[in-house]
Structure formats: C-alpha cells, structure tokens
C-alpha positions in Angstrom: -32.2 28.5 24.8 -34.2 31.3 26.1 -31.2 33.5 25.5 -31.3 32.7 21.8 -34.8 34.1 21.1 -34.1 37.0 23.5 -31.0 37.9 21.7 -32.8 37.7 18.4 -35.5 39.9 19.6 -33.1 42.5 21.0 -30.9 42.4 17.8 -33.9 43.2 15.8 -34.6 46.2 18.0 -30.9 47.2 18.0 -30.2 46.5 14.3 -33.5 47.5 12.8 -32.8 51.3 12.6 -29.6 50.6 10.6 -31.3 48.6 7.9 -31.6 50.3 4.6 -35.3 49.5 4.6 -36.5 48.5 8.0 -40.0 48.3 6.5 -38.8 45.2 4.5 -37.7 43.6 7.8 -41.3 43.2 8.9 -41.4 40.1 6.9 -39.1 38.4 9.5 -40.8 40.1 12.5 -42.9 37.0 13.5 -39.6 35.0 14.2 -37.9 37.8 16.0 -40.4 38.6 18.8 -40.5 37.3 22.4 -43.5 35.3 21.3 -41.7 33.6 18.5 -40.9 29.8 18.9 -37.5 29.2 20.1 -36.7 27.1 16.9 -38.2 27.6 13.5 -37.8 25.3 10.6 -35.7 26.7 7.8 -38.4 26.0 5.3 -40.6 28.6 6.9 -38.3 31.3 5.9 -38.2 29.9 2.3 -41.9 30.7 2.1 -41.2 34.5 2.3 -37.6 34.9 1.3 -34.7 33.7 -0.7 -32.5 31.5 1.6 -28.7 31.1 0.9 -26.4 28.6 2.8 -23.3 30.4 4.0 -19.8 29.0 3.9 -17.8 27.8 6.9 -16.1 31.2 7.4 -19.3 33.0 7.2 -20.9 30.6 9.7 -18.1 31.4 12.2 -18.7 35.1 11.6 -22.4 34.8 12.1 -21.9 32.7 15.3 -19.5 35.3 16.8 -22.0 38.1 16.0 -24.7 36.2 17.7 -22.7 35.6 20.8 -22.0 39.3 21.1 -25.6 40.5 20.7 -27.4 41.7 23.9 -27.7 39.8 26.1 -24.2 38.6 25.5 -24.2 34.8 25.5 -21.8 32.9 27.7 -22.3 29.6 25.6 -22.1 28.9 21.9 -25.5 29.1 20.2 -27.0 25.9 18.6 -26.1 25.3 15.0 -23.6 23.7 12.7 -24.1 26.1 9.7 -25.6 29.4 8.9 -28.2 30.7 6.4 -28.9 34.1 5.0 -32.6 34.8 4.3 -33.3 37.9 2.1 -36.5 39.6 1.4 -36.3 42.9 -0.5 -33.6 44.8 1.4 -34.2 43.0 4.7 -31.7 40.2 5.7 -32.1 37.8 8.5 -29.1 35.6 9.5 -29.8 32.3 11.3 -27.7 29.5 12.8 -29.1 26.2 11.8 -29.1 22.6 13.3 -31.0 19.7 12.1 -33.2 22.0 9.8 -34.1 24.3 12.7 -33.0 27.9 13.1 -32.8 28.4 16.9 -30.6 31.6 16.8 -31.5 34.4 14.3 -31.2 38.1 14.0 -31.6 40.9 11.4 -28.5 42.1 9.6 -28.0 45.8 8.7 -26.2 46.8 5.6 -22.7 47.0 7.1 -23.0 43.4 8.6 -24.1 42.1 5.1 -21.1 43.9 3.5 -18.7 42.3 5.9 -20.4 38.9 5.6 -19.8 39.0 1.8 -16.2 40.1 2.4 -15.7 37.2 4.8 -17.2 34.8 2.2 -14.7 35.7 -0.5 -11.7 35.7 2.0 -11.1 39.3 2.2 -9.1 40.6 5.2 -8.7 44.0 6.7 -5.6 46.1 6.2 -4.2 48.5 8.7 -1.9 50.3 6.2 1.7 50.3 5.5 3.8 49.0 8.3 6.0 51.4 10.1 9.7 51.6 9.3 12.0 49.8 11.7 13.8 52.3 13.9 16.7 50.6 15.9 16.5 53.7 18.4 13.1 52.4 19.5 14.4 49.0 20.8 
C-alpha cells in the first residue's frame, strides 16, 4: 500500500500546476503528502469539502487513472467505489473501501471534465468513417 500514498503524493505534484486554482488544493495537501496516513476516513474530507459518490463507470475511470499515475502500479488499488471531494476549484478523487480512502489524488480541470463526461455516458468520436474503397483490399 506504500505505492498508494506515494502515487497520491506524486500525482499532487504532477497535476497541481494544471489545476485552475492550485491554491485551493492546499485544503487536501495533508492527505497527499508522504507523511499522510495510508488510509483516511472519508468523513475527514467531509469536514473541509463537499463529497460526492461517483457512479460505477466513474469508479472504473478513477481506478484506471490511479493505476497509471507515477509510480505506475502493477496491482489494482484498494476500493470498491470512488468519491469526488470538492473545495472551491480544487478536486480530489479517492478510491474507497470500508469508509476509508487509501488511494487519492488531485484532479485537474481536464480530468474533472472527462469524469463528468464518463458519468453521463458520453463517448469520444473520431469523426466520419472513411468511405470504403475496394481498391484498398
């Protein structure tokens, strides 16, 4: 589980410059440092932010993001659902199991936008398919 807190700490360093208002992210700082406990009760976030449960598709999206954050994880992080904690313009995403968030990271604006799109079932489009040309067979 050491990877979980290290990933969260590194993601804070990687994503913080992209956040619209990195200053707001300081509210989550104590849970994203190397000194932070490995797991934190979700209720702790509720004392400083608005916490929203994410749907199953968003959970899978957050889990995939967490695995890809440096250092890249070779195992699935703990959690059976995900939450989004919002304070001002800062957003922290967390994977939760048994009321404890053991995998957490800051989400820059573009990740927040994609998370909302995933939540409403949007998919990406690559444009109009090319016309079939028999000569290419």
